[in-house]
C-alpha positions as CSV (number, residue, x, y, z in Angstrom):
1,X,1.7,39.9,34.2
2,X,-0.1,40.6,37.4
3,X,-3.5,40.6,35.8
4,X,-2.9,36.9,34.3
5,X,-2.6,35.6,38.0
6,X,-5.4,37.6,39.5
7,X,-7.9,36.6,36.8
8,X,-10.9,34.8,38.5
9,X,-11.3,31.1,38.0
10,X,-14.0,30.4,35.3
11,X,-16.1,27.0,35.9
12,X,-17.3,25.4,32.8
13,X,-20.9,26.0,31.9
14,X,-22.9,23.0,31.4
15,X,-25.6,22.9,28.6
16,X,-28.7,22.4,30.7
17,X,-31.2,23.7,28.3
18,X,-34.6,22.2,28.7
19,X,-33.9,20.5,32.1
20,X,-36.9,20.5,34.2
21,X,-39.2,20.7,31.1
22,X,-38.2,18.3,28.2
23,X,-35.5,16.5,30.2
24,X,-35.3,15.1,33.7
25,X,-31.5,14.4,33.7
26,X,-28.6,15.8,31.6
27,X,-24.9,15.1,31.7
28,X,-23.0,17.2,33.9
29,X,-19.2,18.0,33.2
30,X,-16.5,17.7,35.8
31,X,-15.5,20.9,37.7
32,X,-18.9,22.7,37.4
33,X,-21.1,23.5,40.3
34,X,-24.6,21.8,40.8
35,X,-27.2,24.5,39.5
36,X,-30.0,25.9,42.1
37,X,-33.1,23.7,42.4
38,X,-31.3,20.6,41.1
39,X,-29.0,17.8,42.4
40,X,-26.3,15.7,40.9
41,X,-26.0,11.8,40.8
42,X,-22.7,10.3,40.1
43,X,-22.6,6.5,39.3
44,X,-19.6,4.2,38.6
45,X,-19.3,1.3,36.3
46,X,-20.0,-1.0,39.4
47,X,-23.4,0.9,39.9
48,X,-22.5,2.5,43.1
49,X,-23.8,6.1,43.2
50,X,-23.6,9.3,45.3
51,X,-25.6,12.5,45.2
52,X,-24.4,16.0,45.4
53,X,-26.7,19.0,46.5
54,X,-27.2,22.3,44.8
55,X,-24.1,24.6,44.7
56,X,-21.6,21.7,45.3
57,X,-18.7,21.6,42.8
58,X,-18.7,18.3,40.9
59,X,-15.5,16.1,41.0
60,X,-16.0,13.1,38.7
61,X,-13.7,10.1,39.7
62,X,-12.3,7.7,37.0
63,X,-15.1,5.3,35.6
64,X,-17.9,7.6,36.8
65,X,-20.8,9.4,34.9
66,X,-22.6,12.3,36.2
67,X,-26.1,13.8,35.7
68,X,-27.7,16.9,36.8
69,X,-31.4,16.0,37.9
70,X,-34.1,18.3,38.1
71,X,-36.7,16.8,40.6
72,X,-39.8,18.4,39.0
73,X,-42.6,18.2,39.5
74,X,-43.8,17.0,36.1
75,X,-47.2,16.4,34.7
76,X,-48.2,13.9,32.2
77,X,-51.0,11.7,30.9
78,X,-51.0,8.0,31.3
79,X,-53.1,5.3,29.5
80,X,-53.9,2.5,31.8
81,X,-55.2,0.4,29.1
82,X,-53.6,0.2,25.6
83,X,-57.0,-0.9,24.0
84,X,-58.9,2.1,25.5
85,X,-56.6,5.2,24.9
86,X,-59.4,7.6,25.6
87,X,-59.5,6.5,29.4
88,X,-56.4,8.1,31.0
89,X,-54.9,9.3,34.2
90,X,-53.5,13.0,34.7
91,X,-50.6,12.2,36.9
92,X,-47.9,14.7,38.6
93,X,-44.7,13.3,39.8
94,X,-41.3,14.2,41.1
95,X,-38.0,12.4,41.7
96,X,-37.4,10.9,45.2
97,X,-35.8,13.1,48.0
98,X,-32.8,11.4,49.6
99,X,-33.9,8.8,52.3
100,X,-31.3,8.3,54.9
101,X,-32.4,4.8,55.5
102,X,-31.4,3.7,52.2
103,X,-27.8,3.0,50.9
104,X,-28.8,3.9,47.4
105,X,-31.8,5.8,46.2
106,X,-34.0,3.9,43.7
107,X,-33.8,6.7,41.2
108,X,-29.9,6.7,41.3
109,X,-30.1,3.0,40.5
110,X,-32.3,3.6,37.6
111,X,-29.8,6.0,36.4
112,X,-26.9,3.8,36.9
113,X,-28.5,0.7,35.3
114,X,-30.9,1.7,32.6
115,X,-30.4,5.6,31.6
116,X,-28.1,6.7,29.1
117,X,-26.5,10.1,28.9
118,X,-29.8,11.8,29.0
119,X,-33.2,11.0,30.5
120,X,-36.2,12.7,28.6
121,X,-39.6,13.4,30.1
122,X,-41.1,11.6,27.2
123,X,-39.1,8.4,27.6
124,X,-39.8,8.5,31.2
125,X,-43.4,8.7,30.8
126,X,-43.4,6.0,28.3
127,X,-41.6,3.7,31.0
128,X,-44.1,4.7,33.5
129,X,-47.0,3.8,31.4
130,X,-45.5,0.5,30.4
131,X,-45.1,-0.4,34.1
132,X,-48.7,0.6,34.8
133,X,-50.1,-1.4,31.8
134,X,-48.0,-4.5,32.8
135,X,-49.3,-4.2,36.6
136,X,-52.8,-4.1,35.4
137,X,-52.5,-6.9,32.9
138,X,-50.8,-9.1,35.6
139,X,-53.5,-8.5,38.1
140,X,-50.9,-6.5,40.4
141,X,-53.2,-3.6,40.2
142,X,-56.8,-3.3,39.8
143,X,-58.9,-0.5,38.1
144,X,-62.4,-2.0,37.3
145,X,-65.1,0.0,35.6
146,X,-67.0,2.5,37.7
147,X,-64.4,2.5,40.4
148,X,-65.6,3.0,43.8
149,X,-63.8,5.2,46.4
150,X,-62.3,2.4,48.3
151,X,-61.1,0.8,45.0
152,X,-59.7,3.9,43.9
153,X,-57.8,4.4,47.2
154,X,-56.4,0.8,46.8
155,X,-55.3,1.6,43.3
156,X,-53.8,4.9,44.2
157,X,-51.7,3.1,47.0
158,X,-50.4,0.5,44.7
159,X,-49.7,2.6,41.8
160,X,-47.7,5.0,44.1
161,X,-45.8,2.2,45.5
162,X,-45.1,0.7,42.2
163,X,-43.6,3.8,40.8
164,X,-41.5,4.5,43.8
165,X,-40.3,1.0,44.0
166,X,-39.6,0.6,40.3
167,X,-38.3,4.1,39.4
168,X,-37.8,6.1,42.4
169,X,-40.8,8.5,41.3
170,X,-43.0,9.9,43.8
171,X,-46.6,10.6,42.7
172,X,-48.0,13.9,43.9
173,X,-51.4,13.7,42.1
174,X,-53.3,11.3,40.2
175,X,-57.0,11.9,38.8
176,X,-58.9,10.2,36.1
177,X,-59.4,12.0,32.7
178,X,-61.1,11.7,29.4
179,X,-58.4,11.9,26.8
180,X,-60.8,11.0,24.0
181,X,-60.1,14.6,22.3
182,X,-56.4,13.8,22.0
183,X,-56.3,10.1,22.0
184,X,-58.1,7.4,20.1
185,X,-57.4,3.7,19.0
186,X,-57.8,4.6,15.3
187,X,-55.2,7.5,15.6
188,X,-52.8,5.4,17.4
189,X,-53.2,2.4,15.0
190,X,-52.6,4.9,12.0
191,X,-49.5,6.3,13.6
192,X,-48.1,2.9,14.2
193,X,-48.8,1.9,10.7
194,X,-46.9,5.1,9.4
195,X,-44.0,4.3,11.7
196,X,-43.6,0.9,10.4
197,X,-43.9,2.0,6.7
198,X,-41.0,4.7,7.5
199,X,-38.9,1.9,8.9
200,X,-36.3,0.1,7.0
201,X,-37.9,-3.0,5.6
202,X,-34.8,-4.2,3.7
203,X,-32.8,-4.4,7.0
204,X,-35.5,-6.4,9.0
205,X,-36.0,-8.7,5.9
206,X,-32.3,-9.4,5.9
207,X,-32.4,-10.3,9.5
208,X,-35.2,-12.8,8.9
209,X,-37.3,-11.8,12.0
210,X,-40.7,-10.1,12.5
211,X,-40.5,-6.1,12.6
212,X,-41.6,-6.3,16.3
213,X,-38.7,-8.5,17.2
214,X,-35.9,-6.7,15.2
215,X,-33.2,-5.4,17.5
216,X,-29.5,-5.3,17.8
217,X,-28.6,-8.3,19.9
218,X,-25.1,-7.1,21.2
219,X,-26.7,-3.6,22.3
220,X,-29.8,-5.4,23.8
221,X,-27.9,-8.3,25.5
222,X,-25.5,-5.7,27.0
223,X,-28.3,-3.6,28.3
224,X,-30.1,-6.4,29.7
225,X,-27.2,-8.0,31.5
226,X,-26.3,-4.8,33.0
227,X,-29.8,-4.2,34.5
228,X,-29.6,-7.8,35.8
229,X,-26.1,-7.4,37.3
230,X,-26.9,-4.1,39.1
231,X,-30.4,-4.5,40.1
232,X,-30.8,-8.1,41.1
233,X,-28.8,-7.5,44.4
234,X,-31.3,-4.6,45.2
235,X,-34.3,-7.0,44.5
236,X,-32.6,-9.7,46.7
237,X,-32.1,-7.1,49.6
238,X,-35.7,-5.9,49.3
239,X,-37.0,-9.4,49.4
240,X,-34.8,-10.3,52.4
241,X,-36.1,-7.1,54.3
242,X,-39.7,-8.1,53.5
243,X,-41.8,-8.6,56.6
244,X,-42.9,-12.2,56.9
245,X,-45.3,-13.8,59.6
246,X,-43.9,-16.1,62.2
247,X,-45.0,-19.2,60.0
248,X,-42.6,-22.1,59.6
249,X,-43.9,-22.9,56.2
250,X,-43.7,-19.3,55.0
251,X,-40.3,-18.9,56.5
252,X,-38.9,-21.9,54.6
253,X,-40.5,-20.8,51.3
254,X,-38.9,-17.3,51.9
255,X,-35.4,-18.8,52.5
256,X,-35.6,-20.9,49.6
257,X,-36.5,-17.9,47.4
258,X,-33.5,-16.1,48.8
259,X,-31.3,-19.0,48.0
260,X,-32.5,-19.5,44.5
261,X,-32.2,-15.6,43.7
262,X,-28.8,-15.4,45.1
263,X,-27.9,-18.2,42.8
264,X,-29.4,-16.3,39.8
265,X,-27.4,-13.2,40.7
266,X,-24.2,-15.2,40.8
267,X,-25.1,-16.7,37.4
268,X,-25.6,-13.3,36.1
269,X,-22.2,-12.1,37.5
270,X,-20.3,-15.0,35.7
271,X,-22.3,-14.7,32.4
272,X,-20.2,-15.5,29.1
273,X,-19.6,-13.1,26.6
274,X,-22.4,-13.1,23.9
275,X,-20.2,-13.7,20.9
276,X,-18.1,-16.7,22.5
277,X,-19.4,-20.4,22.6
278,X,-16.2,-21.3,24.5
279,X,-12.7,-19.6,24.9
280,X,-11.5,-18.9,21.6
281,X,-14.5,-20.2,19.9
282,X,-16.9,-17.6,18.3
283,X,-20.7,-18.1,18.4
284,X,-22.5,-17.9,15.0
285,X,-25.3,-15.0,14.7
286,X,-28.3,-17.4,15.4
287,X,-26.8,-18.4,18.8
288,X,-26.1,-14.6,19.5
289,X,-29.6,-13.8,18.6
290,X,-31.0,-16.5,20.8
291,X,-29.0,-15.5,24.0
292,X,-29.9,-11.9,23.5
293,X,-33.8,-12.9,23.6
294,X,-33.2,-14.7,26.7
295,X,-31.5,-11.9,28.2
296,X,-34.4,-9.6,27.3
297,X,-36.9,-12.1,28.8
298,X,-34.9,-12.1,32.0
299,X,-35.1,-8.5,32.1
300,X,-38.7,-8.5,31.8
301,X,-39.0,-11.0,34.6
302,X,-36.8,-8.4,36.6
303,X,-39.6,-5.8,36.1
304,X,-42.1,-8.1,37.4
305,X,-39.9,-8.7,40.4
306,X,-39.9,-4.9,41.1
307,X,-43.7,-4.8,40.9
308,X,-43.9,-7.8,43.3
309,X,-41.6,-5.9,45.9
310,X,-44.1,-3.0,45.6
311,X,-47.0,-5.2,46.6
312,X,-44.9,-6.8,49.4
313,X,-44.1,-3.2,50.7
314,X,-47.9,-2.5,51.0
315,X,-48.0,-5.5,53.5
316,X,-50.9,-7.3,52.2
317,X,-50.8,-10.1,54.8
318,X,-54.0,-12.0,53.3
319,X,-52.2,-12.1,49.9
320,X,-48.9,-13.2,51.1
321,X,-49.3,-17.0,50.1
322,X,-50.3,-15.7,46.6
323,X,-47.3,-13.3,46.3
324,X,-44.9,-15.8,47.4
325,X,-46.3,-18.0,44.5
326,X,-45.8,-15.3,42.2
327,X,-42.2,-14.7,43.6
328,X,-41.5,-18.3,42.9
329,X,-42.7,-18.0,39.3
330,X,-40.6,-15.1,38.7
331,X,-37.5,-16.4,40.3
332,X,-38.0,-19.7,38.2
333,X,-38.2,-17.8,35.1
334,X,-35.2,-15.7,36.0
335,X,-33.2,-19.0,36.6
336,X,-34.5,-20.5,33.3
337,X,-33.6,-17.5,31.1
338,X,-30.4,-17.0,32.8
339,X,-29.3,-20.7,32.3
340,X,-30.6,-20.3,28.7
341,X,-28.6,-17.2,28.1
342,X,-25.3,-19.3,29.3
343,X,-26.1,-22.1,26.9
344,X,-24.3,-22.5,23.7
345,X,-27.4,-23.8,22.0
346,X,-31.0,-24.4,23.1
347,X,-34.7,-23.7,22.3
348,X,-35.8,-20.5,20.8
349,X,-37.2,-17.8,23.0
350,X,-40.5,-16.4,21.7
């Protein structure tokens, strides 16, 4: 009987196999301690998050999710240009360390708004590569042929800031690399064709949409709206804190952007349910698909907003009028797609 009361308390052992190699973040059960060399992120349904350092016992509150995060470093190869896969970048990155100036770390917001139960290294690398390719395609970053020393430094500064602002990732190293031995355009096209052939053509034909646009409306809409609901206030805060020159015209444009973006954030917070045209009136499948596509477009505009904030953080004063013009375009797209998402019927989103 005495042995029963003196038996030591055993904490649950989380399954963290592959953490720090194949996985960046894995779910962490309640009551266990944060492993050495890692930290824990706990996020509620409202997007608020907190961090626990190694050795601290995890106490999950109702409605919270917990991840065990290994900060890295991690190594990967990124393709700046999809049409030239033999031209690549060897990148080493790590997860951001706590910044006492920020109420919420950017990577923690990424976990709360976009991540599922697990964050794989392969999926994260794909997201970093997509952000890089979009920035180059939109002109936010420049990587011209025969890049000079000054051009490379400018690219590195913009690239580092982009990944930190968008994902909370710090770039430790980035060097050009020839990936021709492992990557080729012909090989990528063959792999893509094989994936399309292995897909379910019957399901896509029944949906009546092209293969590249086939998706689950309910899942995609919920994912996009969660991102908009949680990330738009952070974008609004970043835009509000952006350093602006003492110019009346710039000040008025800046204030107008803040007002419009605040209205978009309010619209997202009061968005109607996907399946309802009105209270008690269901919306047909075509209307749900249209709404989900507008949500997806609004999330794409949100990605552009993060990239724009990264450029504003670099303090490119000479480009400020151009950046404000880009911000006005992005906010207009956000407002248009959010209004279309609220509508019962409307034009089809491409």
